[in-house]
N, C-alpha and C positions, 0 to 999 in steps of 0.2 A: 490309574484314577478312575474312581467309578463314577457312574452316571450322575448321582445325585451331588457330587462334589463339583462336576462340569455345571450343573444348573445351577449351584449356589452362585459359583464365580460369575455367571452370566448375570443372575439375578442383583448381585450384588452390585456390579458395574452399573447395570441399568437404571437401578433405584437411584444409585448416588448421581449420576448424569442427569436423570431426569429431575430429580429434588432440586439440584443446583439451577438447571434451566427455567424451572417453574419459579424458583425464588428470583431468579434475574430479570425474567419477564414479567413478574407483578410487582417488581420493586424499582425497576432502573427504566428510565427511558431510553430511547436507542441514542448512543453515544455516549451516554452516561459513564464515567470512570471514577473509581474508587482506589487510592491507593492500600495496599494491603501489608507489605512490607518494603518500607523504604519506597524507592521508586524504581525497584526492578521487577516488582509484582505487582499487579493491578488487577481490578475485576474491571472489564471494559466492555460493554455490552454492544454487540453487533449482531446483525442478522444477514445470512448469505443464503444462496441459491442451492445449497445442499451439498456441495463438494466439500472434503476435509480441508481444514486450515482456510477457509474462507475463500476459495478458489470458486469461480463461475463458471458456467457452462451453457452457451448458446442460448440465451435468453427463455422464454416462455415455454417454448417446445423443448430445450434443451432440459428445462427443470423437470417436465414431466416424463422426458425418456430416462433422466437420471435416477428418478424417484422409481421408476419401473424396473430399471435395471437393479437396482439396490433392492427392491423386493424379490425378484428372481435370484438375486445373489443369497438374500437371507433364506429362502426356502430351500436352494440347495445346499447352502451350508449346512442346514439342519439334518439333511440326510446324510450329507458327508460327516460332520461332527459325530452323529451317531455311529457311523460305520468304523471313525476312528477309535471311539470308545470299545465297540464290540472286538475290533482287532487289537485292543491294549496296545496302543501305541504309546510312547515315551511319555511318562507324565509332564515333563517340562514341554513337551511338542502339544499336549492336550490343554495345557494351561494356556500356551499361546493362541493356540486355534479358538478357546473360547473367548480370549479377551478380544481377537479380531471379531468373532461372530457378535459378541456383545457390543462392540463399538459400531458395528455396522446397524445393528437392531434399534441402538438408540438413536442414531440420526435419522433413520428410517421412519421412526416414532414421529420425529419432528416434521419430516415432510409429508407424512400422511395425515396427519392430525392437527397440527397447530393452527394451519389455517382456518380451521373448523370451529376451534375452540377458544380461540383469542381474539382479542380486539388488535388493532396495528399498534405498533409501538414508533409514534412519529417523533424523528428527530429534530424538527422546526418548533412544534408545539410543545414539545417535551411532554407528550402524554404518555403516561405509565399504564399499559394494556390491563384489562381485566378480563376475567373468564366470561364468555358468552353462552347462550344456549347452543347446543350442538347443530353446527351448519349455519350459523349467525355469524361467523368471525370473518376475518379480513380477506380469505381465500378460500377457496373449493377444495377437495380432497385431491392429493398428490402435488398441491402447489404450496404446499407450508414452507416456511423457511426454518432453516436451522440456527438456534439461539447458540453463539459463542461468547464466550466471557473470559478465559484465562489469556491472560497478557503479560509476558516476560521480556520487556524492553532492556536488556541487560547493558547493552552500549547505545548511547543516545547522543543526540548534538555532535556526531562526528560527520566527516565527509570524506568521499572517495579521491584519493590522489588525482590531481588534474590529468596527470599523463595516461590515466585508464579510459580507452576509446568507449565512446559513448555515455558513460556515467560520471566521468572524471569532472570532480567538483560537485556533484550532488550530495544531497544528504544521505548519510548511512545510518542504518539502525540495525543491531542485533539485540533481540530477536524478533522480528517485527509480525510474524501472524499471529492473530488471536483465534484461540482454539477452543474444546471443550474436552470433557472428561472420555467422550466417545472418541473424539480423535486421537486423544492421548492412549486410549486402550488398543485402538488399530495400531497405532505407530509402534508402541511398546511390542506387540506380539509379533508384528511383522520383523523388527529390526532383531528379537529375540530369536526368532528362527534362522534367520540370516547369519547372525552370530554362532548360535549352538547348534548348527546343522549336523555337524560331522557327529556330534554327542546325539542328537535325536534319532539319526538315521544310520546307526552303525551297520556295517555291511555282516551277514550272517556269515557264523565260522564256517570254513569248508570242512566236510564230513571227511572223516579218516576213512581210507579202504584197508581192510584187514585181510592179509594172505592167511589161508588155513593150510597148513601143512600135514600131509598125511604121508602113509608109507605105501600106499595104494600105486601099483604100477601102472602106467598109463601108456597106451599104445593105440595103435590103428584099430586093434580089434576090440578095444574096450568099450562098453556099450554105457551111455551116461543117461539115466533116467532123471 
C-alpha cells in the first residue's frame, strides 16, 4: 500500500468523523436523541472528557493529561506509520494502522479545539451550540469535550438475574456505550490486528543452505584461500 492510499484513508475517516460531529453539535442539544432504525440505532448527543466510549479520566487535570498524551501519541504515530509504509508492511496491517491513527487524530481535534470554537451545549436549557470566534468558546485549548452520538441499544428493558452478586436485579442494556466514528475506527483497527496478526506478521521463510560438491581432495596440507 502506497503512502497516498494511507493518507486517503486517514482523511476519509477524519472528514466523516468531523462532519458528523459538527452536524450533531450544531443541531442537537446535549442529551437529545432521535431514532434512526427502529429503537436499536439512535443518534444520541453526549459529550465526554476525551476517552473512547465515553469513559472519563481524572477530572480537569486528567482531561489535560489525556489530551497531551493523545497529542504525543499522534505525533509518534506519524513517524511510526511512515516507517511501516517505507518497510512495506502487509496492506491489511497498514489499513488497520491508518484506521487507528485516524481515530486518535479525530478525537484529538475535539480535545484541542472544540472548546475554543463552540458554545456550550446545555442539557437543562436545551441550548443548541453555535460556532463562536476562535477562543471565545466554552473552554480553553486542551479542554474541549469529545462529541459522541452513535448509540446501539440492541437489548433494553432487561434485568440482571437476582442471583448475580452486586448487580442482581439491576437494569441491563446491551449495547450501552455512546461513541463516534473515531472510536469505531480505532476499535476496528485494533480488533482486526488481533484477529489477523498471524496473516499480517508471517515469519520469514528460513533460507536453505546448499552444499557444493567438488572432486577436490581436502586434507591437512590443502590451503584454502
